[in-house]
N, C-alpha and C positions, 0 to 999 in steps of 0.2 A: 680674275681676269676682267679686263675692261674694254669697252668699245667706245672710242671717242668719236663723236660726230663733228665733222669739220665744215667750216664755212670760210671761204676766202683764205685758206691756209691756216686758220686758227681753230682751236678747240672751242666749240660752242655748246657742247652737250656731252653727256656721258651716260652709259648704262653698264650695269654689271652683268657678266656672263657666267654661266655654270662652268665648272671645271670639266675638262675633257681634252681629247686630242685636238690638234690644231684645226683639222678639217671640220670638226663639230663646232669649234669656236667661230670659225669663219662663216659657217652656215647660220649659226645663231645670230651673229652680228649682221649678216645680210638681211635676215628677217627683221631684226630690230630697225635697221636703216629704212627698210620699206615701210614699216609701221610709222616712222617719223617723217615720211615724205612731205607732208604738208608744212613742215618747218623749214623747208628750203636749205637743207644741208647739202653740201657739194660732194661729200664722200665720208669715209670713215676709216679708222685705224683700230687694229686689235693689238692689245698688249697683255702679256702675262707677267705682271710685276714690272721689272725693268727690261724684259725680253720682248723685242718687237716681233710680232707674229705675221701681220698682214696689213696692207694698205689697199683700199678699193681702187678699181681702175677708173672710177669717176674722177673727173678733173677737179682740181681745187681752185679753178679760176671762177670768179663771180659770174653768174648767169649773164648772157648777152655780151660778154667781152671777148669770147673766143673769135679769133681771126680778125679782130678789130685792129686797124692801123692807128698807132699811137699818135 
């Protein structure tokens, strides 16, 4: 299982998760995301092989652009 760290809608990092039920994977990924907070990731996704498991509620928009008028 993998947790992909996202920045601006792109994969910018990855960590491997232990096998387990989806809830445990999400909890482990959330913890890993918090540990990497200093690297300015916007969110994360959890995948079990080719099966999508979870996408964090954190926006994938770059910091400081939310609500900006184009």
